[in-house]
C-alpha positions in Angstrom: 22.5 41.5 98.8 22.0 37.9 98.1 22.2 37.9 101.4 19.2 39.8 102.3 17.5 38.4 99.7 18.3 34.4 101.4 16.8 36.1 105.0 14.0 37.4 103.2 13.1 33.8 102.0 13.9 32.5 104.9 11.6 34.1 107.3 8.6 33.9 104.8 9.5 30.4 104.3 9.8 29.6 108.5 6.1 31.9 108.3 4.4 29.1 106.7 5.9 26.4 108.3 4.3 27.1 111.3 1.4 24.7 112.3 -0.2 26.0 115.0 -3.6 27.8 114.1 -3.9 30.8 112.1 0.5 30.9 112.1 0.0 32.2 116.0 3.4 29.4 117.6 6.2 30.3 117.9 7.7 30.4 113.8 4.6 32.4 112.7 4.8 35.3 115.2 8.8 35.0 116.3 10.7 33.6 114.6 9.4 35.0 110.9 9.3 38.7 111.4 12.6 38.4 113.0 14.2 37.1 110.2 12.1 39.1 107.7 13.8 42.5 109.9 17.1 42.0 109.2 16.1 40.8 105.9 15.1 44.2 105.5 18.1 45.8 107.4 21.1 44.1 105.1 19.4 44.6 102.0 19.4 48.2 103.3 23.3 48.2 104.3 23.8 46.9 100.6 21.8 49.3 98.3 23.4 52.0 100.4 27.2 51.6 101.4 29.2 52.7 99.0 31.2 50.0 96.7 35.4 49.8 98.1 33.6 50.5 101.4 36.3 53.0 102.3 35.3 56.8 102.9 37.2 58.9 101.2 38.9 61.7 103.2 40.9 65.3 100.7 44.1 64.6 102.1 45.0 67.6 99.6 44.5 71.5 101.1 44.3 75.0 99.1 47.0 77.4 101.1 46.3 80.8 101.7 48.5 81.7 98.4 47.0 79.9 96.5 43.5 80.5 97.2 44.2 85.1 97.6 46.4 84.6 94.0 43.2 81.9 91.7 41.5 84.2 89.3 37.9 85.6 89.7 35.7 85.3 87.4 34.1 88.1 85.4 30.6 89.9 86.9 28.2 88.1 85.2 25.4 90.6 83.5 21.9 90.7 85.1 19.1 89.2 82.9 16.8 91.0 80.4 12.6 90.8 80.9 11.3 88.2 78.9 9.4 90.4 75.6 5.9 91.2 75.6 3.3 89.4 73.6 2.6 90.8 69.8 -0.9 89.6 69.6 -4.1 91.5 72.0 -7.3 89.7 73.0 
């Protein structure tokens, strides 16, 4: 994550170092924005990546016999309607 922040800072500094009028040189128009995009992509992946770096896959499978002998929960009763208010308008 700190690498992405460093690339972002480098992109902003690169854009400010451009000596052309109104930042229209190579540094302000091309290199700086490219560094910013790369920095934001690095930050995105740093935020979205799982810690540890490995994708966990379940290795345990349920057999057909175990699934058929599993206990079944009793049915749930339907909810009762809410009581009407006792006051009159």
